[in-house]
FIFIKOL-936133 format. One record per residue: residue in one letter; y, z, x of N, C-alpha, C in turn. Coordinates in steps of 0.1 Angstrom, whole numbers, padded with zeros to 4 digits, always signed. Each point is the difference from the previous one (the first is absolute). Layout:
BEGIN
aYZXYZXYZX...
//
This chain:
BEGIN
m-0103+0420-0020+0012+0001-0009-0004+0006-0015k+0009+0009-0005-0004+0007-0012+0002-0010-0011l-0007+0002-0012+0001-0009-0012+0012-0003-0005v+0010+0011+0000+0013-0002-0005+0007-0011+0009h-0002+0001+0014+0007-0011+0006-0006-0013-0002y-0012-0002-0004-0006-0013-0003+0008-0006-0012i+0002+0010-0010+0005-0004-0014+0015-0003+0003i+0007+0007+0008+0015-0004+0002+0000-0013+0008l-0008-0002+0009-0002-0013+0007+0000-0012-0009a-0013+0003-0008-0003-0012-0010+0012-0004-0009i+0006+0011-0006+0011-0003-0008+0011-0006+0006a+0004+0003+0014+0010-0007+0008-0004-0013+0003l-0011-0003+0004-0004-0015+0004+0001-0008-0013a-0004+0006-0010+0001-0009-0013+0014-0003-0005l+0009+0010+0003+0014-0002-0003+0006-0011+0010a-0004+0001+0010+0004-0010+0012-0005-0013-0004s-0012-0002-0004-0006-0013-0005+0008-0005-0011w+0003+0008-0010+0007-0004-0010+0014-0006+0002l+0008+0007+0010+0013-0003+0004-0002-0014+0008a-0010-0002+0008-0002-0011+0008-0003-0013-0010i-0005+0002-0012-0004-0011-0008+0012-0003-0010n+0008+0011-0003+0010-0002-0010+0013+0000+0004g+0003+0001+0013+0014+0001+0003+0003-0005+0013i-0008-0002+0009+0002-0004+0015-0006-0013+0002n+0009-0008+0006-0003-0014+0004-0001-0002+0015s-0007-0011+0004-0001-0003+0014+0013-0005+0004n+0004+0004+0012+0013-0005+0006-0003-0012+0010a-0009-0008-0001-0003-0010+0010+0010-0011-0001t+0007-0001-0012+0011-0010+0000+0014+0008+0002a+0001+0008+0007+0012+0010+0004+0010-0010+0004q+0012+0001-0005+0013-0006+0003+0008+0006+0008q+0008-0005+0010+0007+0010+0008+0014+0004-0006e+0004+0012+0003+0011+0005-0008+0013-0008+0005s+0007-0004-0011+0012-0007+0002-0002-0014+0006q-0012-0007-0004-0003-0011+0006+0012-0012-0002d+0004+0002-0013+0008-0010-0004+0013-0002+0007n+0005+0012+0008+0012+0000+0006-0002-0004+0018k-0014-0003+0001-0002-0004+0014-0003-0015+0002p+0005-0005+0011-0003-0016+0002-0012-0003+0002y-0004-0012-0004-0016-0003+0003+0001-0006+0014q-0012+0004+0006-0002-0004+0014-0012-0008+0002i+0001-0008+0010-0011-0008+0005-0002+0003+0015m-0013-0003+0006-0005+0001+0015-0001-0012+0005v+0005-0004+0011+0000-0012+0007-0007+0002+0012m-0011-0007+0002-0008+0004+0012+0002-0012+0010m+0002+0004+0013+0002-0011+0009-0009+0006+0015d-0005-0011+0007-0008+0003+0011+0009+0008+0011l-0007+0008+0005+0008+0006+0013-0003-0009+0010p+0011-0003+0009-0004-0008+0013-0009+0007+0009a-0008-0008+0005-0011+0007+0009+0005+0006+0012n+0012-0003+0005+0005+0008+0014+0005+0014-0006h+0001+0002-0011+0006+0012-0006-0013+0010+0000l-0012-0003+0000-0011+0008-0001-0001+0008+0014r-0002+0013-0001-0002+0007+0013-0012+0009-0001a-0008+0000+0011-0013+0009+0000+0005+0014-0003g-0010+0006-0008+0000+0013-0001+0012+0007-0011s+0004-0011-0007+0011+0003-0012-0007+0010-0009t+0007+0010-0006-0006+0007-0011+0007-0001-0010y+0009+0010-0006+0008-0002-0011+0009-0011-0001s-0001-0008-0011+0008-0010+0002+0018+0000-0003a+0001+0013-0005+0014+0001-0001+0009+0000+0012g-0007+0002+0011+0007+0000+0013-0003-0013+0008y-0004-0010-0006-0005-0012+0006+0013-0009+0005g+0000-0003+0013+0009-0009+0006+0013+0007+0003n+0010-0005+0008+0013+0005+0005+0010-0003-0011a+0012+0003+0004+0011-0002-0010+0005-0014-0001r-0001-0007+0012+0003-0014+0001-0009-0008-0009q-0014+0003+0002-0010-0007-0009+0002+0003-0016k+0003+0011-0003+0002+0005-0013+0012-0009-0005a+0011-0001+0008+0011-0006-0005-0004-0015-0003v-0008-0007+0008-0002-0013-0001-0009-0004-0014r-0007+0011-0001-0011-0001-0010+0009+0003-0014q+0009+0009-0001+0010+0001-0010+0007-0011-0003k+0007-0008+0010+0007-0011-0002-0009-0010-0006l-0011-0002+0003-0009-0009-0006-0002+0002-0014g-0003+0012-0003-0001+0005-0014+0012-0002-0009k+0011+0001+0006+0014+0000-0008+0001-0013-0001s-0003-0010+0009+0002-0014-0003-0008-0005-0011i-0013+0004-0001-0009-0004-0012+0007+0004-0013a+0004+0013+0001+0006+0006-0013+0012-0007-0004k+0008-0005+0009+0011-0007-0005-0002-0013-0004k-0010-0007+0007-0004-0015-0007-0005+0001-0013y-0007+0010-0004-0005+0001-0014+0007+0009-0010g+0012+0004+0005+0008+0009-0008-0005+0014-0004l-0006+0005+0010-0006+0015-0001+0010+0010+0008e-0003+0012-0002+0006+0010+0007-0010+0006+0011f+0002-0001+0012-0008+0008+0012+0001+0016-0001v-0013+0004-0003+0001+0015-0001-0005+0007+0013d-0012-0004+0004-0005+0007+0013-0012-0008+0004n-0004+0003+0013-0012-0007+0006-0011+0009+0006w-0012-0002+0000-0010+0008+0005-0009-0008+0007p-0001+0002+0014-0013-0007+0008-0012+0007-0003m-0010-0008+0000-0014+0004-0002-0008-0006+0012p-0001+0005+0012-0007-0007+0011-0015+0000-0001l-0004+0009-0009-0016-0001-0002-0002-0012-0006m+0008-0007-0007-0003-0011-0008+0007-0012+0004g+0008+0001+0012+0008-0010+0005+0010-0006-0010i+0005+0007-0008+0012-0003-0009+0010+0008-0001e+0012-0004-0005+0012+0009-0003+0003-0003-0015c+0002+0012-0008+0003-0001-0013+0016+0003-0003f+0006-0009-0007+0014+0001-0002+0003+0002-0015i+0005+0012-0004+0003+0004-0013+0013-0006-0006m+0000-0006-0010+0012-0006-0005+0004+0001-0015n+0011+0001-0005+0003+0002-0013+0002-0012-0006v-0006-0003-0013+0001-0014-0007+0010+0003-0011p+0011-0011-0003+0009+0001-0011-0008+0000-0013s+0006+0007-0009-0008-0002-0014+0000-0013-0005t+0008-0010+0004+0000-0014-0007-0012-0007+0007m-0005+0004+0009-0011-0009+0008-0015+0003-0006k-0006-0013-0001-0015+0002-0005-0009+0002+0013i-0007+0012-0001-0007+0004+0011-0011-0009+0005d-0006-0006-0009-0013-0011+0003+0006-0011+0007e+0011-0005-0004+0007-0012+0006+0004+0006+0014l+0007+0010+0002+0006+0005+0012-0013+0002+0011i-0011+0007-0005-0012+0002+0009-0006-0013+0007t+0001-0012-0013-0005-0011+0007+0008-0007+0010q+0014+0001-0003+0008-0006+0012+0000+0007+0012l+0000+0013-0001-0002+0007+0012-0012-0002+0009s-0011-0002-0008-0013-0003+0006-0001-0012+0007a+0008-0009-0005+0002-0013+0005+0007-0002+0012d+0008+0011+0004+0010-0002+0011-0009+0003+0011k+0002-0009+0011-0009+0001+0014-0001+0013+0008r+0012+0008-0004+0004+0011+0008-0009+0012-0007v-0005-0003-0012-0005+0011-0009-0014-0002-0001s-0009+0013+0005-0015-0001-0003-0003+0001-0016w+0006+0008-0007-0001+0001-0015+0012+0011-0005a-0001-0001-0012+0010+0010-0008-0006+0004-0011e+0002+0013-0003-0008+0006-0014+0013+0010-0005p-0002+0002-0014+0009+0010-0006-0004+0012+0003m+0009+0010+0000-0002+0013+0002-0006+0006-0014e-0013+0005-0001-0006+0002-0011-0001+0017-0001d-0002+0003-0012-0002+0016-0003-0015+0003-0002y-0004+0010+0005-0013+0006-0002+0000+0014-0006g-0010+0003-0012+0001+0011-0005-0014+0008+0003v+0002+0014-0001-0013+0007+0003-0008+0001-0013l-0013+0002+0001-0010-0002-0010-0005+0014-0005t+0009+0006-0008-0004+0014-0006+0006+0003-0013s-0005+0009-0007+0008+0008-0010-0003+0015+0004q+0008+0008-0004+0001+0015+0003-0001+0009-0012r-0008+0010+0002-0001+0011-0011+0009+0012+0005t+0003+0008-0011+0008+0010+0004-0008+0014+0001y-0013-0001-0004-0009+0013+0003-0001+0003+0014n+0000+0011+0006-0003+0003+0013-0012+0007+0000d-0010-0004+0009-0012+0009+0003-0006-0004+0012p+0001+0008+0011-0005-0004+0013-0014+0003+0004l-0008+0004-0010-0013+0004+0002-0008-0011+0004y-0008+0002+0011-0010-0010+0006-0012-0003-0011s-0003+0009-0007-0009-0001-0009+0001-0009-0012v+0012-0005-0001+0004-0011-0012+0003-0012+0009s-0002-0002+0010+0003-0013+0008-0013-0009-0001p+0003-0012-0006-0011-0010-0001-0006-0004+0012a+0007+0002+0012-0006-0004+0013-0008+0013+0003g+0004+0011-0001-0008+0013+0002-0014-0001-0007q+0000-0005-0012-0011-0002-0010-0010-0010+0003k+0008-0013+0002-0010-0013+0001-0002-0003+0015w+0010+0003+0008-0004-0003+0014-0005+0012+0010k+0001+0012-0007-0006+0012+0007+0008-0001+0012i+0013+0002-0001+0009+0000+0016-0005+0010+0007a-0003+0012-0005-0002+0012+0009-0013-0004+0009d-0009-0005-0006-0013-0005+0006+0003-0010+0012l+0009-0010-0003+0005-0009+0011+0006+0006+0011h+0008+0011-0004+0008+0007+0010-0009+0008+0011s-0011+0002-0005-0010+0008+0009-0003-0008+0014k+0002-0012-0001-0001-0010+0012+0012-0007+0004w+0007-0004-0010+0013-0010+0004+0011+0004-0009t+0012+0002+0008+0013+0004-0006+0011-0010+0003g-0003-0010+0006+0012-0011+0005+0006+0003+0011r-0007+0009+0009+0006+0004+0014+0001-0014+0008n+0013+0000+0007+0002-0010+0010+0001-0014-0008v+0002+0001-0012+0003-0013-0008+0014-0001-0005s+0008-0008+0001+0013-0002-0005+0004-0008-0011i+0007+0005-0010+0001-0007-0012+0017-0002-0002a+0004-0012-0002+0013-0001-0004+0002+0000-0016v+0009+0009-0004+0001+0000-0016+0013-0006-0001v-0001-0011-0005+0013-0010-0002+0003+0002-0014d+0010+0008-0003+0005+0006-0013+0013+0006-0001t+0001+0008-0009+0015+0007-0002-0003+0012+0009q+0012+0008+0002+0001+0011+0008-0010+0012-0003i-0007+0003+0010-0010+0012-0003+0008+0013+0004e-0006+0009-0008+0007+0015+0002-0010+0006+0011r+0006-0002+0013-0007+0006+0011-0003+0013+0000n+0009+0008-0006-0001+0015-0001-0007+0005-0011h-0007-0008-0008-0008+0004-0010-0010+0009+0006p-0004+0011-0007-0012+0009+0005-0013-0007+0003d-0003-0009-0007-0012-0008+0003+0000-0010+0009l+0014-0004+0005+0002-0010+0009+0008+0004+0012r+0004+0012+0001+0006+0004+0011-0009-0002+0013g+0007-0007+0011-0008-0003+0010-0008-0012+0001r-0002-0005-0012-0010-0011-0001+0007-0014+0001i+0014-0001+0001+0006-0012+0002+0005-0001+0016a-0007-0008+0006+0002+0001+0015+0013-0008+0003s+0005-0010-0008+0014-0005+0002+0005-0006-0011f+0012-0001-0002+0008-0008-0011+0009-0008+0005k+0002-0012-0008+0010-0010+0002+0006-0005-0013n+0010-0002+0000+0007-0006-0013+0004-0016+0003f-0005-0008-0008+0003-0014+0000+0006-0006-0012t+0006+0010-0008+0007-0005-0011+0015+0000+0002p+0008-0008-0009+0013-0001+0003+0008+0014-0004m-0009+0009-0006+0008+0013-0002-0002+0009+0011a+0009+0010+0002-0002+0011+0008-0012+0009-0005n-0005+0008+0011-0010+0009-0004+0005+0008-0013s-0009+0002-0010+0002+0009-0011-0010+0010-0002n+0003+0007-0010-0012+0012-0004-0012-0007+0001a-0011+0007+0000-0014-0003-0002-0001-0007-0014e-0008-0010-0001-0002-0010-0012-0014+0002-0006l-0002-0003-0013-0012+0003-0006-0013-0008+0005h+0002-0013+0000-0012-0009+0002-0005+0002+0015g+0009+0000+0010-0006+0002+0014-0005+0013+0002t+0004+0010-0006-0005+0014+0002-0014+0001-0008g-0001-0006-0012-0013+0001-0006-0011-0007+0008v+0003-0015+0005-0009-0008+0007-0004+0008+0013a+0010+0005+0007-0004+0008+0013-0010+0011-0004g+0002+0009-0009-0008+0008-0004-0014-0003-0004v-0001-0011-0006-0014-0005-0002-0007-0004+0012i+0007-0005+0011-0006-0005+0011-0002+0012+0009g+0010+0008+0003-0001+0009+0010+0004+0015-0002a+0000+0005-0013+0003+0014-0001-0009+0009+0007k+0005+0012+0004-0009+0010+0007-0010+0005-0009a-0014+0000+0008-0010+0006-0007-0005+0014+0003n-0004+0007-0009-0007+0013+0001+0012+0011+0004n+0012-0004-0007+0011+0011+0006+0004+0008-0012g-0008+0001-0010+0002+0010-0011+0009-0005-0010i+0006-0012+0001+0013-0002-0010-0005-0016-0003g+0007-0005-0011+0000-0013-0003-0012-0008+0001i+0000-0011+0007-0011-0010-0002-0005-0003+0016a-0009-0007+0001-0007-0004+0012+0001-0016+0001g+0006-0004+0011+0003-0015+0001-0014-0005+0004v-0002-0014-0002-0012-0006+0004-0002+0000+0015a+0010-0002+0007+0001+0000+0016+0008+0011+0004p-0003+0014-0001+0010+0010+0002+0004-0001+0016n-0007-0004+0009+0003+0000+0014+0004-0014+0005a+0002-0009-0008+0007-0012+0005+0014+0001+0004k+0004-0009+0008+0015-0001+0005+0007-0008-0010l+0010+0005-0005+0008-0006-0012+0012-0004+0006l+0005-0014-0003+0013-0003+0003+0008-0004-0012g+0011+0007-0003+0006-0002-0012+0012-0010+0002l-0004-0012-0004+0010-0012+0002+0007-0002-0014r+0013+0002-0002+0007-0001-0013+0005-0013+0000a-0007-0008-0009+0003-0014-0003+0005-0002-0014c-0001+0012-0009+0002-0001-0014+0010+0011-0003w+0006-0001-0010+0010+0010-0004-0001+0003-0015q+0003+0012-0004+0000+0004-0014+0012+0000-0007n-0001-0007-0012+0012+0000-0009+0003+0014-0006k+0013+0005+0004+0003+0013-0005+0000+0003-0014s+0002-0012-0007+0003+0003-0014-0013+0001-0008n-0012-0007+0004-0012-0001-0007-0012+0003+0009q+0002+0003+0012-0010+0003+0010-0010-0011+0003q+0002-0011-0004-0008-0012+0003+0003-0004+0015s-0008-0006+0007+0001-0004+0012-0002-0015+0003i+0009-0004+0011-0001-0015+0002+0001+0000+0015c-0005-0013+0004+0003-0004+0016+0005-0014+0000n+0002-0006+0010+0004-0015+0001-0007-0006+0011t+0000-0013+0002-0006-0007+0011+0003+0004+0013l+0012+0002+0003+0006+0003+0012-0005+0014+0004s+0002+0009-0008-0004+0016+0005-0015+0000+0002l-0008-0007-0008-0014-0001+0003-0004-0006+0012a+0007-0013+0002-0003-0006+0014+0003+0009+0011r+0011+0008+0000+0005+0008+0011-0011+0011+0002a-0004+0005-0011-0010+0012+0002-0014-0006+0003l-0004-0012-0005-0012-0006+0006-0001-0003+0014n+0013-0007+0005+0001-0003+0013-0001+0014+0009y+0006+0010-0003-0001+0013+0007-0013+0006-0001a-0007-0002-0009-0015+0006-0001-0007-0007+0010v+0001-0015+0001-0008-0007+0008+0003+0002+0016e+0012+0003+0002+0006+0003+0013-0007+0013+0005k-0001+0010-0008-0004+0013+0002-0017+0000-0001r-0005-0012-0002-0015-0001+0001-0006+0010-0009v+0005+0002-0012-0008+0008-0010-0014-0005-0003d-0008+0010-0006-0014-0006-0004+0001-0006-0013i+0007+0007-0011+0000-0003-0013+0013-0001-0005i+0005-0010-0009+0013-0001-0007-0004+0002-0015n+0006+0009-0006+0000+0003-0015+0011-0007-0007l-0002-0009-0008+0010-0005-0009-0003+0001-0014s+0005+0012-0005-0003+0003-0014+0012-0006-0008l+0000-0015-0001+0012-0006-0006-0005-0014-0003g+0009-0008-0008-0003-0015-0001+0010-0007-0005g-0001-0014+0000+0010-0009-0004+0000-0012+0004p+0009-0011+0000-0002-0015+0004-0006-0002+0014t-0006-0010+0001-0004-0005+0012+0011-0003+0011s-0001+0003+0014+0010-0003+0009-0007-0004+0012r+0006-0012+0005-0005-0005+0012+0001+0010+0012l+0011+0006+0001+0005+0009+0011-0010+0010+0000l-0002+0008-0010-0008+0011-0003-0015-0005+0004s-0003-0010-0005-0014-0008+0001-0004-0001+0016q+0011-0005+0008-0002-0002+0012-0001+0014+0009l+0008+0010-0005-0001+0013+0005-0012+0006-0002i-0008-0001-0010-0013+0004-0005-0010-0007+0010d+0002-0014+0002-0011-0006+0008+0002+0005+0016t+0011+0003+0004+0003+0005+0012-0007+0014+0003a+0002+0007-0012-0005+0014+0001-0018-0002+0002t-0004-0007-0010-0015-0002-0001-0005-0004+0012n+0007-0010+0005-0004-0007+0015-0002+0013+0010r+0007+0010-0003+0001+0010+0011-0009+0011-0005n-0009-0003-0009-0011+0010-0005+0007+0013-0008i+0012-0003-0006+0005+0010-0009-0004-0004-0015t-0006+0011-0007-0005-0002-0013+0011+0002-0008i+0003-0010-0011+0011+0004-0010-0006+0001-0015v+0005+0011-0008-0006+0003-0013+0012-0002-0009a-0002-0006-0011+0012-0003-0009-0004+0002-0014a+0008+0006-0009-0002+0002-0015-0003-0013-0007y-0008+0000-0009-0003-0012-0008+0008+0003-0013n+0009-0011-0003+0007+0000-0013-0006-0010-0011k-0006+0006-0009-0006-0007-0010+0009-0009-0008k+0013+0001+0002+0009-0008-0010+0003-0013+0008l-0004-0002+0013+0005-0008+0008-0014-0011+0005p+0002-0012+0000-0011-0008+0003-0008+0005+0016s-0013+0001-0001-0008+0003+0010+0005+0013+0005g+0006+0009-0007+0004+0014+0002+0013+0003+0007g+0009-0012+0001+0012-0001+0007-0001-0001+0014f+0012+0001+0007+0000+0001+0015+0004+0012+0005p-0005+0007+0010-0011-0007+0009-0012+0002-0002a-0005+0006-0012-0014+0003-0004-0006-0014+0000s+0007-0012-0004-0007-0013+0000-0002-0007+0013h+0004+0007+0010+0000-0007+0014-0014+0002+0006k-0007-0011+0004-0013+0001+0004-0005+0009+0009q+0010+0004+0010-0002+0011+0010+0002+0012-0004v+0003+0005-0013+0004+0012-0005-0011+0004-0009i-0003+0015+0001-0010+0006-0009+0008+0005-0011a-0004-0007-0012+0007+0001-0012-0007+0012-0008v+0008+0009-0005-0007+0013-0006+0007+0001-0015s-0008+0003-0009+0004+0003-0015-0006+0013-0003s+0005+0005-0010-0006+0013-0007-0013-0002-0006d-0008+0009+0002-0014-0001-0006+0000+0005-0015g+0012+0004-0005+0002+0001-0013+0003-0010-0008e+0004-0011+0006+0003-0014-0008-0013-0007-0004s+0001-0008-0009-0010-0007-0006+0001-0016+0003y+0010-0003+0005+0003-0015+0004-0009-0004+0012s-0003-0013+0000-0009-0006+0013+0009-0001+0010m-0007-0001+0013+0006-0005+0013-0009-0011+0005s+0007-0010+0007-0007-0010+0007-0005+0005+0015r+0008+0010+0004-0003+0007+0014+0006+0012+0001g-0003+0008+0010+0005+0015+0002-0010+0010-0005f+0008+0012-0002-0008+0011-0003+0006+0007-0011k-0008+0010-0005+0008+0011-0010-0003+0012+0005a+0010+0008-0001+0000+0014+0005+0007+0009-0009p-0003+0015+0001+0010+0009-0009+0012-0003-0003g+0005-0002-0010+0015-0002-0004+0005+0005-0011n-0007+0008-0008+0005+0005-0011-0003+0015+0000g+0013+0009-0004-0002+0014+0001+0000+0005+0014i+0006-0005+0007-0001+0004+0015+0010+0011+0003p-0006+0012+0004+0010+0012+0005+0003-0004+0012t+0015+0000+0004+0006-0002+0013+0014+0006+0002t+0005-0002+0011+0013+0007+0004+0011-0005-0007r+0009+0007-0004+0013-0003-0006+0012+0007+0007p+0012-0007+0001+0012+0006+0008+0002+0014-0006g+0006+0008+0008+0002+0014-0005-0009+0009+0003g-0011-0002+0010-0011+0007+0001-0009+0002-0011k-0001-0011-0009-0008+0002-0012-0012-0010-0001w-0007+0001-0009-0011-0010-0002+0000-0005-0015h-0006-0011-0003-0001-0006-0013-0010-0011-0001l-0003-0003-0012-0012-0011-0003+0008-0012+0001a-0005-0011+0005+0004-0015-0001-0011-0009-0001d+0005-0012-0004-0009-0011-0005+0006-0013+0009g-0011-0009+0001+0004-0013+0005-0006-0005+0011s-0001-0012+0002-0008-0006+0011+0006+0004+0013s+0013+0005+0001+0006+0004+0013-0009+0011+0006y-0005+0010-0009-0007+0011+0005-0015-0004+0002a-0005-0010-0006-0013-0006+0002+0000-0006+0015a+0011-0007+0003+0001-0006+0013+0001+0010+0010a+0009+0011-0003-0001+0013+0011-0014+0004+0002h-0007+0002-0012-0015+0006+0004-0007-0009+0010v+0001-0013-0001-0007-0010+0009+0005+0001+0013s+0013+0000+0003+0006+0002+0012-0005+0013+0007g-0001+0010-0008-0007+0013+0006-0014-0002+0004l-0007-0007-0010-0013+0000+0002-0005-0010+0014l+0009-0010+0001+0000-0008+0012+0001+0008+0013a+0010+0008-0001+0003+0008+0011-0012+0009+0005l-0006+0005-0011-0013+0008+0004-0011-0010+0005m+0000-0013-0004-0010-0008+0005+0005-0006+0015q+0012+0000+0002+0004-0005+0013-0002+0011+0010e+0002+0013-0003-0004+0012+0008-0015-0002+0004c-0007-0004-0010-0015+0000+0003-0003-0010+0009r+0007-0013-0001-0002-0010+0010+0004+0003+0013k+0011+0007+0001+0006+0005+0012-0008+0010+0008t-0006+0010-0007-0007+0010+0006-0014+0001-0001a-0007-0007-0009-0014+0002-0003-0009-0007+0010a-0012+0005+0002-0010-0007+0008-0006-0011-0007r-0001+0002-0016-0008-0009-0008+0010-0011-0004n-0006-0009-0005+0010-0010-0008+0005+0005-0013c+0011-0003-0003+0007+0005-0013+0001-0011-0010r-0001+0002-0014-0003-0011-0009+0015-0005-0005s-0001-0010-0007+0010-0005-0006+0002+0008-0015i+0012-0003-0006+0001+0006-0015-0012-0005-0008a-0006+0011-0005-0011-0001-0008+0004+0001-0015t-0005-0009-0010+0002+0003-0014-0011+0006-0008t+0003+0004-0011-0011+0005-0010-0011-0010-0004s-0010+0004-0004-0012-0007-0003+0003-0007-0013n+0010+0004-0008+0003-0008-0014+0012-0007+0001s+0007-0001+0013+0013-0006+0000+0002-0005+0015r+0004-0014+0001+0003-0004+0014+0014+0003+0004f+0007+0007-0009+0014+0003+0003+0003+0016+0002i-0008+0007-0007+0004+0015+0001-0006+0005+0012i+0008+0009+0008-0004+0004+0012-0011+0013+0000d-0009+0000+0008-0010+0011+0001+0004+0006+0015a+0008+0010+0000+0006+0005+0013-0011+0007+0007k-0009+0007-0005-0011+0007+0007-0010-0010+0007a-0003-0011-0008-0007-0011+0006+0006-0008+0011s+0014+0000+0000+0007-0006+0011-0001+0007+0014l-0002+0013-0002-0001+0008+0012-0011+0009+0003m-0006+0004-0011-0010+0011+0004-0015-0006+0001
//
């Protein structure tokens, strides 16, 4: 690269850093657009009767026949009527042996008292509020797709890792906002896509597109960036949506549960959750179901929440924070998360910050490690850390 190019790049990166410090805040506490106009919802879980289970069932949306569904809906509506709620929908989950009933709650009711009353009902396994989850990122406006400025390219020596491992035959579910599947660095990289949000499919969204780029953007194609696992099979599971007014992204308990359930049924190898929020019993049980089936789950660490927030705080989840942050962690890892060049809707690239992207790096690295385990004659290592930190990942030591 010529000297003038280095000078221009240095000025641009300095400007991007100034913008990040002086005017761009994390959207981890993103609020859903027009939230005040939407009724508050709870989820009421009830056991599925044993005789409804059938061998070989796959996607739970098609579970049972019309008569069984009508019986279950009648039960849900009777509970809603007893407690003064509005029945909205029901969703069977044979994987967990439960059925989830979604109900609207009048604004005059106290949620904590209602949850206690419902949980004491013998017909109810448990009830929990519908919570919101925010993605853990802040965005920069400067675009630079050069691999040479990628922290992972410099610190992890991705090109060296790719001489042996690229994530081939490893599947990663990217549970996030909608990915731009025809982006030049992602075209052909998203094996399947499914929408679990209450909104219809929309245009490509910022966060999911960026996270997917870090994990699996094409390598050595002469443009943009190189993903950590450029040959992994990516599943784009839209469980979050972007607020049109401020580009912040949000998910809720139900959309995340549906996406997790689908990922488990599809027997993916890794699930990337670059998001965080309050603890959920439903999501916790789905995570346990996934890990019991040898699915690895990676989540972004939120320094503003106790123990990094949920799902990062879950003991079965690999919590990941940015190695550019100085705060301490009780568990988990730190990976590149500041000044990350990645894909952006519109066929563009930009720099992004946040533990969302640190988590994406680790999901990609784990794909390389799983390919090693699946194909190598020798034993493959666990994630290794640097000699001066038990949290910061040494990617080469993990694989080479």
